C-alpha positions as CSV (number, residue, x, y, z in Angstrom):
1,M,-48.8,54.3,90.3
2,N,-46.7,52.0,88.1
3,P,-43.0,52.9,88.7
4,V,-42.4,53.3,85.0
5,D,-45.1,56.0,84.8
6,L,-42.7,58.2,86.8
7,L,-40.3,58.4,83.8
8,G,-42.5,60.9,82.0
9,N,-42.2,63.3,84.9
10,D,-38.4,63.4,85.1
11,P,-36.8,66.7,84.3
12,G,-34.0,66.8,81.8
13,W,-31.2,67.4,84.3
14,L,-32.3,64.3,86.2
15,I,-32.2,62.1,83.1
16,A,-28.7,63.4,82.4
17,A,-27.7,62.6,86.0
18,K,-29.0,59.1,85.7
19,G,-27.2,58.7,82.4
20,G,-23.9,59.8,83.9
21,L,-24.4,57.5,86.9
22,V,-25.1,54.5,84.7
23,F,-22.0,55.3,82.6
24,A,-19.8,55.7,85.7
25,V,-21.2,52.4,87.2
26,C,-20.4,50.6,83.9
27,V,-16.8,51.8,83.8
28,L,-16.3,51.0,87.5
29,L,-17.8,47.5,86.9
30,T,-15.4,47.0,84.0
31,L,-12.4,47.8,86.3
32,M,-13.7,45.5,89.0
33,A,-14.5,42.8,86.4
34,V,-11.0,42.7,85.1
35,W,-9.6,42.4,88.6
36,G,-12.2,39.9,89.6
37,E,-11.6,37.7,86.5
38,R,-7.9,37.6,87.1
39,R,-8.3,36.8,90.8
40,I,-10.9,34.1,90.2
41,V,-9.0,32.4,87.4
42,G,-5.9,32.6,89.5
43,R,-7.6,30.7,92.3
44,M,-8.9,28.1,89.8
45,Q,-5.4,27.6,88.6
46,Q,-3.9,27.5,92.1
47,R,-2.1,30.8,91.9
48,L,-2.5,34.2,93.5
49,G,-3.4,36.6,90.6
50,P,-2.8,40.3,91.0
51,N,-1.9,41.2,94.6
52,R,0.8,43.9,94.4
53,V,-0.9,47.1,93.2
54,G,-3.1,48.3,96.0
55,P,-4.7,46.2,98.7
56,F,-5.5,42.7,97.2
57,G,-4.4,44.1,93.8
58,L,-7.5,46.2,93.5
59,V,-5.8,49.0,91.7
60,Q,-4.2,46.6,89.1
61,A,-7.0,47.1,86.5
62,L,-6.7,50.9,86.9
63,A,-2.9,50.7,86.5
64,D,-3.4,48.6,83.3
65,G,-5.8,51.3,82.0
66,V,-3.3,54.1,82.7
67,K,-0.6,52.0,81.0
68,L,-2.7,51.6,77.8
69,A,-3.4,55.4,77.8
70,L,0.3,56.2,77.9
71,K,1.4,53.8,75.2
72,E,2.3,55.0,71.8
73,D,-0.7,55.3,69.5
74,L,0.2,53.7,66.1
75,I,-1.8,53.7,63.0
76,P,-0.7,51.4,60.1
77,K,0.4,53.1,57.0
78,A,-2.0,51.1,54.8
79,A,-5.0,51.7,57.2
80,D,-8.0,53.9,56.4
81,R,-7.4,56.5,59.2
82,V,-10.9,57.8,59.6
83,V,-12.6,54.4,59.8
84,F,-9.7,53.0,61.9
85,V,-10.4,55.7,64.5
86,I,-14.2,55.4,64.4
87,A,-14.5,51.6,64.7
88,P,-13.6,51.3,68.4
89,V,-15.8,54.2,69.2
90,I,-18.8,52.4,67.6
91,S,-18.1,49.2,69.5
92,A,-17.8,51.0,72.9
93,A,-20.7,53.4,72.4
94,T,-23.3,50.7,71.4
95,C,-22.5,48.7,74.6
96,F,-23.5,51.6,76.8
97,M,-26.6,52.4,74.8
98,S,-28.2,49.1,75.9
99,F,-28.6,50.3,79.5
100,A,-31.0,53.0,78.4
101,V,-34.0,50.7,78.7
102,I,-32.9,48.3,81.5
103,P,-34.7,49.0,84.8
104,L,-32.0,48.8,87.6
105,T,-34.4,49.6,90.5
106,G,-38.0,50.0,91.5
107,K,-39.4,53.3,92.8
108,V,-36.8,55.4,94.5
109,T,-36.2,59.0,95.5
110,M,-33.4,60.8,93.7
111,F,-32.6,64.5,94.4
112,G,-36.1,64.9,95.8
113,H,-37.8,63.4,92.8
114,E,-39.6,60.0,92.7
115,T,-38.3,58.0,89.8
116,V,-36.8,54.7,88.8
117,M,-33.2,54.0,87.7
118,Q,-34.1,53.6,84.0
119,L,-33.5,56.3,81.4
120,T,-36.5,55.4,79.2
121,D,-39.1,52.7,78.6
122,L,-39.9,51.8,75.0
123,P,-42.7,49.5,74.0
124,V,-40.1,47.6,72.0
125,G,-37.3,47.9,74.5
126,V,-35.8,44.4,73.9
127,L,-35.8,44.9,70.1
128,Y,-34.0,48.2,70.7
129,I,-31.3,46.3,72.6
130,L,-31.0,43.7,69.9
131,A,-30.8,46.5,67.2
132,V,-28.0,48.3,69.2
133,A,-26.1,45.0,69.5
134,S,-26.4,44.5,65.7
135,V,-24.9,48.0,65.1
136,G,-22.0,47.0,67.4
137,V,-21.0,44.4,64.7
138,Y,-20.1,47.3,62.4
139,G,-17.3,48.3,64.8
140,I,-15.8,44.8,64.5
141,V,-16.1,44.6,60.7
142,L,-14.8,48.1,60.2
143,A,-11.9,47.6,62.6
144,G,-10.8,44.5,60.6
145,W,-11.2,46.0,57.2
146,S,-9.7,49.4,57.9
147,S,-6.5,48.0,59.4
148,G,-5.2,47.3,55.9
149,S,-3.9,43.9,56.9
150,T,-4.9,40.3,56.2
151,Y,-5.1,38.9,59.7
152,P,-7.4,41.6,61.1
153,L,-9.6,41.3,58.1
154,L,-10.0,37.6,58.6
155,G,-10.6,38.1,62.3
156,G,-13.2,40.8,61.6
157,L,-15.1,38.5,59.2
158,R,-15.0,35.6,61.7
159,S,-16.1,37.7,64.6
160,S,-19.0,39.3,62.7
161,A,-20.1,35.8,61.5
162,Q,-19.9,34.6,65.0
163,V,-21.9,37.5,66.6
164,I,-24.6,37.5,63.9
165,S,-25.0,33.7,64.1
166,Y,-25.6,33.7,67.8
167,E,-27.7,36.9,67.7
168,V,-30.2,34.8,65.7
169,A,-30.4,32.2,68.4
170,M,-30.5,34.9,71.1
171,G,-33.4,36.7,69.4
172,L,-35.3,33.4,69.0
173,S,-34.8,32.5,72.6
174,L,-36.6,35.7,73.6
175,V,-39.8,35.0,71.6
176,A,-41.2,32.8,74.3
177,V,-40.6,35.6,76.8
178,F,-42.6,38.0,74.6
179,I,-45.4,35.5,74.3
180,Y,-45.8,34.9,78.0
181,S,-45.3,38.5,79.1
182,G,-47.4,39.9,76.3
183,S,-45.0,42.8,75.8
184,M,-41.5,43.7,74.6
185,S,-41.1,46.4,77.2
186,T,-38.4,45.5,79.7
187,S,-40.4,47.0,82.6
188,K,-43.5,45.0,81.8
189,I,-41.5,41.8,81.4
190,V,-40.1,42.4,84.9
191,A,-43.6,43.0,86.2
192,A,-44.8,39.8,84.5
193,Q,-42.4,37.8,86.7
194,D,-44.1,38.6,90.0
195,H,-45.0,35.0,90.8
196,W,-42.5,32.9,88.8
197,W,-39.3,33.9,87.1
198,F,-39.1,33.0,83.4
199,A,-35.9,31.2,84.1
200,V,-38.2,28.5,85.7
201,T,-41.3,28.6,83.5
202,L,-39.3,29.1,80.3
203,F,-36.1,27.1,81.2
204,P,-35.2,26.0,77.7
205,S,-35.3,29.7,76.5
206,F,-33.1,30.6,79.5
207,V,-30.5,27.9,78.6
208,I,-30.4,28.9,74.9
209,Y,-30.0,32.6,75.8
210,A,-27.2,31.8,78.3
211,I,-25.3,29.9,75.7
212,S,-25.9,32.5,73.0
213,M,-24.8,35.4,75.2
214,V,-21.4,33.7,75.6
215,G,-21.0,33.4,71.8
216,E,-22.3,37.0,71.4
217,T,-19.6,38.4,73.6
218,N,-16.7,36.5,72.0
219,R,-15.8,34.9,75.3
220,A,-14.2,31.5,76.0
221,P,-14.9,28.8,74.9
222,F,-16.2,30.8,72.0
223,D,-13.3,33.3,71.7
224,L,-12.5,32.2,68.1
225,A,-11.5,35.8,67.1
226,E,-8.7,35.8,69.6
227,A,-7.3,32.3,68.7
228,E,-3.6,33.3,69.0
229,G,-2.4,30.3,67.1
230,E,-4.6,31.1,64.1
231,L,-5.3,34.8,63.8
232,V,-2.8,36.5,66.2
233,G,-5.3,38.8,68.0
234,G,-8.3,39.0,65.7
235,F,-9.9,42.2,64.4
236,H,-7.9,44.4,66.8
237,T,-4.5,43.1,66.0
238,E,-3.2,46.5,64.7
239,Y,-4.7,48.6,67.5
240,S,-2.8,50.0,70.5
241,S,-3.1,52.6,73.2
242,L,-6.6,54.1,73.8
243,K,-8.2,52.5,70.7
244,F,-7.3,49.0,72.0
245,A,-8.6,50.1,75.4
246,L,-11.9,51.0,73.9
247,F,-12.3,47.5,72.4
248,F,-11.3,46.1,75.8
249,L,-13.9,48.3,77.5
250,A,-16.5,47.3,75.0
251,E,-16.0,43.6,75.7
252,Y,-16.5,43.9,79.4
253,V,-19.4,46.4,79.2
254,N,-21.0,44.0,76.7
255,I,-20.6,41.2,79.3
256,V,-22.4,43.3,81.9
257,A,-25.1,44.3,79.3
258,V,-26.0,40.8,78.3
259,S,-25.9,39.7,82.0
260,A,-28.2,42.7,82.9
261,L,-30.6,41.7,80.0
262,A,-30.6,38.1,81.2
263,T,-31.4,39.3,84.7
264,T,-34.2,41.5,83.4
265,L,-35.9,38.9,81.2
266,F,-35.4,35.7,83.1
267,L,-34.5,36.4,86.8
268,G,-37.1,39.0,87.8
269,G,-35.0,42.0,87.2
270,Y,-34.4,44.1,90.3
271,H,-36.9,42.1,92.4
272,A,-35.5,40.1,95.4
273,F,-35.2,36.4,95.6
274,P,-38.4,34.5,96.6
275,G,-39.1,35.0,100.2
276,L,-37.0,38.2,100.5
277,G,-39.4,40.6,99.0
278,F,-39.6,42.7,102.2
279,T,-36.0,43.9,101.6
280,E,-37.1,45.8,98.4
281,S,-38.3,48.7,100.6
282,W,-35.0,49.1,102.4
283,L,-33.0,52.3,101.9
284,G,-36.0,53.9,100.3
285,G,-36.1,51.3,97.5
286,W,-32.4,51.6,96.6
287,F,-31.8,48.1,98.0
288,T,-33.4,46.7,94.8
289,V,-30.2,47.7,92.9
290,V,-28.3,45.4,95.2
291,W,-30.4,42.4,94.2
292,F,-30.0,43.4,90.5
293,F,-26.2,43.5,90.6
294,I,-26.1,40.3,92.7
295,K,-27.7,38.5,89.8
296,V,-25.5,40.3,87.2
297,I,-22.3,39.3,89.2
298,G,-23.6,35.8,89.3
299,F,-23.7,35.7,85.5
300,F,-20.3,37.3,85.3
301,F,-18.9,34.5,87.6
302,I,-20.3,32.0,85.1
303,F,-18.4,33.8,82.3
304,V,-15.2,33.5,84.3
305,W,-15.8,29.9,85.3
306,L,-16.3,28.9,81.6
307,R,-13.0,30.7,80.7
308,G,-11.1,28.9,83.4
309,T,-12.4,25.4,82.7
310,L,-13.4,24.9,79.0
311,P,-11.0,24.6,76.0
312,R,-11.6,26.7,72.9
313,L,-13.8,25.1,70.2
314,R,-12.9,24.7,66.6
315,Y,-14.6,27.3,64.3
316,D,-16.6,24.6,62.4
317,Q,-17.8,23.1,65.7
318,F,-18.8,26.5,67.0
319,M,-20.8,27.5,63.9
320,Q,-22.4,24.0,63.6
321,F,-23.5,24.2,67.2
322,G,-25.2,27.6,66.6
323,W,-26.9,26.8,63.3
324,K,-27.7,23.1,63.7
325,I,-28.5,22.9,67.4
326,L,-29.4,26.2,69.0
327,I,-31.5,27.7,66.2
328,P,-33.6,24.6,65.5
329,A,-34.1,24.0,69.2
330,S,-35.3,27.6,69.6
331,L,-37.7,27.2,66.7
332,L,-39.1,24.0,68.1
333,W,-39.4,25.5,71.6
334,I,-41.3,28.5,70.1
335,M,-43.8,26.2,68.5
336,V,-44.3,24.3,71.8
337,V,-44.7,27.5,73.9
338,S,-47.1,29.0,71.3
339,T,-49.3,25.9,71.4
340,L,-49.3,25.8,75.2
341,R,-50.2,29.5,75.4
342,V,-53.1,29.1,72.9
343,M,-54.4,26.1,74.8
344,S,-54.3,27.9,78.1
345,Q,-56.1,31.0,76.7
346,R,-58.8,28.8,75.2
347,G,-59.4,27.2,78.6
348,E,-58.3,23.7,77.8
349,P,-58.5,21.2,80.7
350,P,-55.2,20.8,82.6
351,A,-55.2,17.1,81.7
352,V,-55.0,18.0,78.0
353,I,-52.2,20.5,78.5
354,A,-50.3,17.9,80.6
355,A,-50.8,15.2,78.0
356,F,-49.4,17.6,75.3
357,T,-46.4,18.4,77.4
358,F,-45.8,14.8,78.1
359,G,-46.0,13.9,74.5
360,V,-43.5,16.6,73.5
361,V,-41.1,15.3,76.1
362,L,-41.4,11.7,74.8
363,I,-40.8,12.9,71.2
364,I,-37.7,14.8,72.3
365,L,-36.3,11.8,74.2
366,F,-37.0,9.5,71.3
367,A,-35.4,11.9,68.8
368,S,-32.3,12.3,71.0
369,S,-32.0,8.5,71.4
370,A,-32.3,8.0,67.7
371,L,-29.6,10.6,67.0
372,D,-27.3,9.1,69.6
373,N,-27.7,5.6,68.1
374,A,-27.0,6.9,64.6
375,K,-23.9,8.6,65.9
376,K,-22.7,5.4,67.5
377,K,-23.4,3.5,64.3
378,R,-21.4,5.9,62.2
379,L,-18.5,5.7,64.7
380,A,-18.6,1.9,64.6
381,E,-18.5,2.0,60.8
382,F,-15.6,4.4,60.8
383,E,-13.6,2.2,63.2
384,E,-14.2,-0.9,61.0
385,V,-12.7,0.7,58.0
386,D,-9.2,-0.7,57.3
387,A,-6.8,2.2,56.8
388,P,-4.1,1.6,54.1
389,K,-0.7,0.7,55.6
390,P,1.9,3.4,55.2
391,S,4.6,2.9,52.6
392,F,7.4,4.0,55.0
393,P,8.6,2.1,58.1
394,V,6.8,3.0,61.3
395,P,8.5,2.2,64.7
396,S,6.4,0.1,67.1
397,I,5.1,1.8,70.2
398,P,7.0,0.8,73.3
399,S,5.1,-0.9,76.1
400,T,4.9,0.6,79.6
401,H,7.3,-2.1,80.9
402,E,9.9,-1.2,78.3
403,L,9.5,2.5,79.1
404,S,10.0,1.9,82.8
405,Q,13.1,-0.2,82.2
406,G,14.5,2.5,79.9
407,N,14.1,5.1,82.7
């Protein structure tokens, strides 16, 4: 029996228990993610990070949460009180809803019932996740608008434009997965990766999705909404106490959600690494959740690595990268994948398919070379332009020898 067929036999109390377990795991992962990020970035910057509250500073994130809960809850006088309160709830709730269709394990036994750690399986499960993520944008927009202040409004507009722009690239990157798996169901996409992960066979889609999910979650180097020098704190500038904690929770749960979706669509989901398939039967099938979260934690480490190493982009660079590079590349890749899929279904000889692939690679290399040459030519023309001399006296730049003598 297909493990997903077991979902139809789950009693209501078991579905509620699985939902509560998923919620608790997401909250616990958020606490551990905050601690892990601070420790990892601390190591990257040659400092210790949190190490006082609890062993190895493990209770630091919990202490920060308690501190936020006990802080004074302020609502600006000019704010729309109802919308101001609802906005963080929308952002946090939509992040948890994504886990309803993500399979965390294979067939397991839970309270005497055979089931899988998945709440439901929809024929359009991936579209459901994208739709829920789109609803989460409303929390950002409403938070900025309802604050009754200029800076949160600007931050909300910029954040919503950022999320929507990179959702387009993210959605296009998944089309190749739908074509090769023949389904939009998350469980069937996992089953379609029995032999090869889509991260290998559809590597360009994997790269585009990995970049898009960083922009989708407002994380560095794409954290334009939180550019302190420009917009103070973005859309949540006026929030404090538990409402700010909900936005904080939503950010980290969203990171876990997009990482879980990447694991499901490109890294074989809960299946073990190649050559370790025999471990999937350990602990009555529950060991598959270990493989799932190993992959999710790997993606989270990449998030932290990017934050600790890359500088923040300018907003125009960020939007140009999304609309002029990622989206056209996604459309081109969809055309290539569709053509290869049709050729394979028609039974074309392997030599013809290889020749088509080789031709596409040559065209891409030629186009990239032409663009690089054009860019170098523009830079050379710019350097040749004689800038007008200033009308005010400009002191000469001292040489290294003069500076050393001065010291």
